[in-house]
C-alpha angles and dihedrals in degrees: 000000000000089000092059093057114094092216100036126210121256101238094185096062118096116247111245127213117245093273089058092229107087132046116258123245136200092207120109114255116261112266112250116235112245116225117207132190127226094270093057092041090054091049090051093047091052088049093055101258115163114252118203123195116216098189127108117278097257092053091046091052091053091060144319145169107297112271091004114155117228120234111150115207092224090073099246092130112102091200097050101121091046092049093050089050089051091050088058092071093050129083121229117010117198116199125199145164132171108257126111089236093041086225096156094046092047092052093050094043089052089051093049090049089048088052089058103260104154105204109039117157132187119223108218113213095035124216093319089062091046091054092044090056089055097250121157118266138193132207133203139086123287115252095250094047091048091052092050091050092051090050093053 
């Protein structure tokens, strides 16, 4: 086709984005991580959203959001790949930790988004905020962590 155009198109020149400053891309833009406050987290929990605790196993065992799954961002979960696969079939996933910066939860949420999960949210305030608000909590090890501890 280019040969039929009287003015031709320079095929060796990079394509620029609309601003003219950055190269264009056909890739989908990275999904932004939605941050939610405690009120929204409470509503999502009541609606059946899946909560995922990114903290280490010992901290999870001391207390966590009721029915929260455990997937520590430091990779200590032996069932991590299977759990991520299970999360694909769920709707909204709310990730939390307990740090002021939410570093563990952010790392895990970014991983889940990179794995293709569509609706991942970060609960600001973490488990401490959840407890301070008087929300219910559970304690005990996750099934995978408990099995690993028995096998050690």
